C-alpha positions in Angstrom: 0.1 0.0 0.0 1.5 3.2 -1.1 2.2 5.9 1.5 -0.2 8.9 1.3 1.2 11.9 -0.5 2.2 15.2 1.0 -1.1 17.0 0.1 -3.1 14.2 1.7 -1.0 14.1 5.0 -1.3 18.0 5.0 -5.1 17.9 4.6 -5.2 15.3 7.3 -3.2 17.3 9.7 -5.4 20.4 9.0 -8.6 18.4 9.4 -7.4 17.0 12.8 -6.3 20.6 13.9 -9.6 22.0 12.8 -11.7 19.2 14.8 -9.4 19.9 17.9 -9.9 23.6 17.8 -13.7 23.1 18.0 -12.9 21.9 21.5 -11.2 25.2 22.4 -12.8 28.1 24.0 -14.2 30.5 25.0 -17.6 30.1 23.7 -19.6 33.3 24.4 -22.8 31.9 22.7 -22.6 28.4 24.1 -26.0 26.8 25.2 -24.1 24.6 27.4 -23.3 27.4 29.8 -26.6 28.5 30.9 -27.2 31.8 33.0 -30.7 32.0 33.4 -33.7 29.9 34.7 -34.9 29.2 31.1 -31.7 28.1 29.7 -31.0 26.1 32.8 -34.3 24.2 32.1 -33.3 23.5 28.6 -29.8 22.4 29.6 -31.1 19.8 32.2 -33.6 18.4 29.5 -30.8 18.1 26.9 -28.8 16.2 29.5 -31.7 13.8 30.5 -32.2 13.0 26.7 -28.6 12.6 26.0 -28.3 10.3 29.0 -31.0 8.1 27.6 -29.6 8.3 24.1 -26.2 7.3 25.5 -27.6 4.4 27.3 -29.5 3.1 24.2 -26.4 3.6 22.1 -24.1 1.5 24.6 -26.8 -1.2 25.0 -27.3 -1.6 21.2 -23.6 -1.6 20.3 -22.7 -4.0 23.1 -25.4 -6.4 21.7 -24.0 -6.1 18.2 -20.3 -6.5 19.4 -21.4 -9.6 21.3 -23.3 -11.0 18.4 -20.5 -10.3 15.9 -17.9 -12.2 18.2 -20.4 -14.9 19.6 -21.7 -15.9 16.1 -18.7 -15.2 13.9 -17.7 -17.6 11.3 -15.1 -20.3 12.6 -12.8 -22.7 10.9 -14.3 -26.0 10.0 -18.0 -24.5 10.9 -20.7 -26.1 8.8 -23.9 -24.2 7.9 -25.3 -21.1 9.6 -26.0 -20.5 13.3 -29.4 -21.6 14.6 -32.1 -18.9 13.8 -34.7 -17.9 16.4 -38.3 -17.5 15.3 -41.4 -16.5 17.3 -39.5 -15.6 20.6 -42.4 -14.0 22.6 -40.2 -12.5 25.4 -37.9 -10.9 22.9 -40.7 -9.6 20.9 -42.6 -8.1 24.0 -39.1 -6.9 25.2 -38.0 -4.9 22.1 -41.6 -3.4 21.9 -41.9 -2.3 25.5 -38.4 -1.1 26.1 -38.5 1.6 23.3 -42.0 2.6 24.6 -40.8 3.0 28.2 -37.8 5.0 27.0 -40.2 7.4 25.1 -42.2 8.0 28.2 -39.1 8.7 30.3 -38.3 11.3 27.7 -41.8 12.7 27.0 -42.5 13.3 30.7 -39.6 15.6 31.5 -40.0 17.3 28.0 -43.7 18.2 28.6 -42.9 19.4 32.1 -40.2 21.6 30.8 -42.4 23.1 27.9 -44.9 24.1 30.7 -42.2 25.6 32.8 -40.9 27.7 29.9 -44.2 28.6 28.4 -43.5 32.4 28.5 -45.7 33.2 31.7 -43.7 35.4 34.0 -44.2 35.4 37.7 -45.4 38.4 39.6 -42.9 41.4 39.8 -41.2 40.7 36.5 -39.5 43.3 34.4 -41.5 44.0 31.4 -39.7 44.7 28.0 -41.2 45.0 24.6 -38.7 44.0 22.0 -39.2 45.1 18.3 -37.0 43.7 15.6 -36.2 46.1 12.8 -34.0 45.6 9.8 -31.3 45.6 11.2 -31.4 46.5 14.9 -33.4 45.9 18.1 -35.8 48.4 19.9 -36.3 47.8 23.6 -39.2 49.4 25.5 -39.6 49.3 29.2 -43.4 50.4 29.8 -43.0 50.2 33.6 -40.4 52.9 33.6 -40.9 54.8 30.3 -37.5 53.9 29.0 -36.8 53.4 25.1 -33.5 52.2 24.0 -31.7 50.1 21.3 -29.4 47.2 20.7 -28.3 46.5 24.5 -30.9 45.0 26.7 -30.4 45.7 30.5 -32.0 43.2 32.9 -31.5 43.0 36.9 -29.9 39.6 38.0 -32.3 37.4 40.0 -35.5 39.1 39.0 -37.7 37.6 36.5 -38.0 39.2 33.0 -41.1 39.1 30.8 -40.1 39.7 27.2 -42.9 40.3 24.6 -41.6 40.3 21.0 -42.8 41.4 17.6 -41.4 42.8 14.3 -41.6 46.0 12.5 -41.0 44.5 9.1 -39.8 41.0 8.2 -39.6 37.9 10.4 -36.6 38.1 12.8 -35.7 35.7 15.6 -34.4 36.9 19.1 -31.7 34.5 20.4 -29.3 34.9 23.3 -28.0 31.1 23.8 -26.9 31.5 27.3 -30.3 33.2 28.5 -33.0 31.6 26.4 -34.2 29.8 23.4 -35.1 31.4 20.1 -38.2 33.2 19.8 -39.4 34.3 16.2 -40.7 37.9 15.9 -43.5 38.3 13.4 -45.2 41.7 12.2 -48.6 41.9 13.8 -48.2 39.1 16.3 -46.6 39.1 20.1 -44.4 36.1 21.1 -43.4 35.9 24.6 -40.4 34.6 26.6 -39.8 34.5 30.4 -36.6 34.1 32.1 -34.7 34.9 35.3 -31.0 35.7 34.7 -28.9 34.1 37.6 -25.4 35.7 36.6 -24.0 39.2 36.1 -22.4 39.8 32.9 -22.7 40.7 29.2 -24.2 38.1 27.0 -24.1 38.0 23.3 -27.0 37.2 21.0 -28.3 37.7 17.6 -31.0 37.3 15.0 -31.4 33.8 14.2 -33.8 34.0 11.2 -32.6 35.3 7.9 -33.9 38.7 7.3 -32.1 40.3 4.5 -28.8 41.6 3.4 -27.5 42.5 6.8 -28.9 39.5 8.8 -25.4 38.6 10.0 -25.1 42.2 11.2 -28.1 42.1 13.5 -26.5 41.4 16.7 -27.2 42.2 20.2 -26.1 42.5 23.8 -27.9 41.6 27.1 -26.3 43.4 30.1 -27.1 41.6 33.3 -26.4 43.7 36.5 -27.2 44.0 40.1 -30.6 45.6 41.2 -28.7 48.9 42.3 -26.8 49.1 38.9 -30.1 48.6 37.0 -32.1 51.1 38.9 -29.2 53.6 38.3 -29.5 52.8 34.5 -33.1 53.2 34.5 -32.7 56.6 36.1 -30.1 57.7 33.6 -32.4 56.4 30.7 -35.3 58.5 31.9 -33.4 61.6 31.9 -33.5 64.2 29.0 -30.4 64.5 26.9 -27.4 66.5 28.3 -27.4 69.8 26.9 -23.9 70.9 25.6 -22.1 74.1 26.6 -22.5 77.0 24.4 -19.7 77.4 21.9 -18.4 73.9 22.5 -17.8 71.3 19.6 -20.6 69.4 21.2 -22.9 72.4 20.7 -21.9 72.6 17.0 -22.6 68.8 16.6 -26.2 69.3 18.2 -26.9 72.3 15.8 -25.7 70.1 13.0 -27.9 67.2 14.1 -31.0 69.4 14.4 -30.0 71.4 11.2 -29.6 68.2 8.9 -33.5 67.3 8.5 -32.3 63.7 7.6 -31.1 63.0 11.2 -34.1 64.2 13.3 -36.5 62.9 10.7 -35.6 59.3 11.6 -34.0 59.6 15.1 -35.3 60.9 18.6 -33.2 62.8 21.1 -35.3 63.6 24.3 -35.2 67.3 24.9 -34.1 68.2 21.5 -36.5 66.7 19.0 -38.7 63.7 20.1 -41.1 62.4 17.5 -39.1 60.2 15.0 -39.3 56.4 15.3 -37.8 55.2 12.1 -34.2 54.6 13.7 -32.9 53.9 17.2 -33.5 56.6 19.9 -30.2 58.4 20.5 -31.0 60.1 23.8 -28.3 58.1 25.6 -26.3 56.7 22.8 -23.0 57.7 24.4 -23.7 55.2 27.3 -23.9 52.2 25.0 -21.0 49.7 24.3 -21.9 49.2 20.8 -23.2 50.9 17.5 -25.1 49.8 14.4 -26.9 46.8 15.8 -23.8 45.8 18.0 -21.6 45.6 15.0 -19.3 48.4 15.8 -17.6 49.4 19.3 -19.0 52.6 20.5 -15.7 54.7 20.0 -15.2 58.0 18.3 -13.3 56.2 15.4 -16.1 53.6 14.8 -18.9 56.3 15.0 -17.1 58.4 12.6 -16.7 55.4 10.2 -20.5 54.8 10.6 -21.4 58.5 9.9 -19.1 58.7 6.8 -21.0 55.7 4.9 -23.6 53.5 6.9 -24.3 51.3 3.9 -20.6 50.4 3.3 -20.6 49.0 7.0 -23.9 47.5 6.9 -25.2 46.5 3.5 -28.8 47.6 2.8 -28.9 49.8 5.8 -31.9 52.3 5.9 -29.5 54.9 7.2 -28.3 56.6 4.0 -24.9 58.2 3.4 -25.2 61.7 4.0 -22.6 64.2 2.6 -20.7 65.4 5.6 -17.4 67.1 5.9 -14.8 65.6 8.3 -15.2 68.6 10.5 -19.1 68.1 10.7 -18.4 64.2 11.5 -16.1 65.3 14.3 -18.6 67.7 15.8 -21.4 65.1 15.5 -19.3 62.4 17.0 -18.4 64.7 19.9 -22.1 65.5 20.6 -23.3 62.0 20.2 -20.8 60.5 22.5 -21.8 63.1 25.1 -25.2 62.0 25.3 -25.0 59.7 28.3 
């Protein structure tokens, strides 16, 4: 047998490396690292079903190996091994055993379905989530807060998420916190969960929704109660007014003067009627921009203002003719809105 060529050996090595790298970390969107009551229920159910699957696999493979060894052809053997027909005990056994296993899987599955049906307990934080091409809008009706792309939740307190779409079908998915929920225009789907760990959790749209589907990401910020209440207080305040004569004041004048800006975006205390794009009242306090695609830095914000469609294909925000000085002033103003 000829030894494999260099190309084959290299391909095999690369295949092994790729397979092993899949076992490395970290995995920020792993469903196997639950951080909420909802994802914990799903992880427990998965473990139960996997346990039964492994048991069935081991049992069947053991019987197969035993049969292959016990009834293998031997030197000098004449004819075939004796066949078994009409064995009542065997037939009853291989009928009842699968039925029993299905029951052991069905019962915890049904119980889990009822436990994660979307009905929140009393005292839950209510959040209305609206999917847009290609960003997320969050409304907190209990507090009068409207924000975008970054969902804030208090740890240890139930959250009641009501989801719909402003246009096409989207799907809200934060793997470590909860299962996918489709978002359809004219219909509300619900998800109830209780975060049990402080941190920032990554998510994304899990339903193809157009050119920038892959750029429709999100962050869920889970924080302690005091931090959440402080965030709510910050978000309910009107936008900070810049000092007269500052570069931020120049940026505010540009924002209000460029009709295309305030015709799509709202800044509380400046102009507050547009609902086409994200609310920008406190954009400076966010970690990301453009549907969590860009970091919220002066460089990335300037890049976004220069040419939104180049960063996010199909973006509804058009390319506006701005000079570099105008971009600098707008960046300074927007990042001051905290």
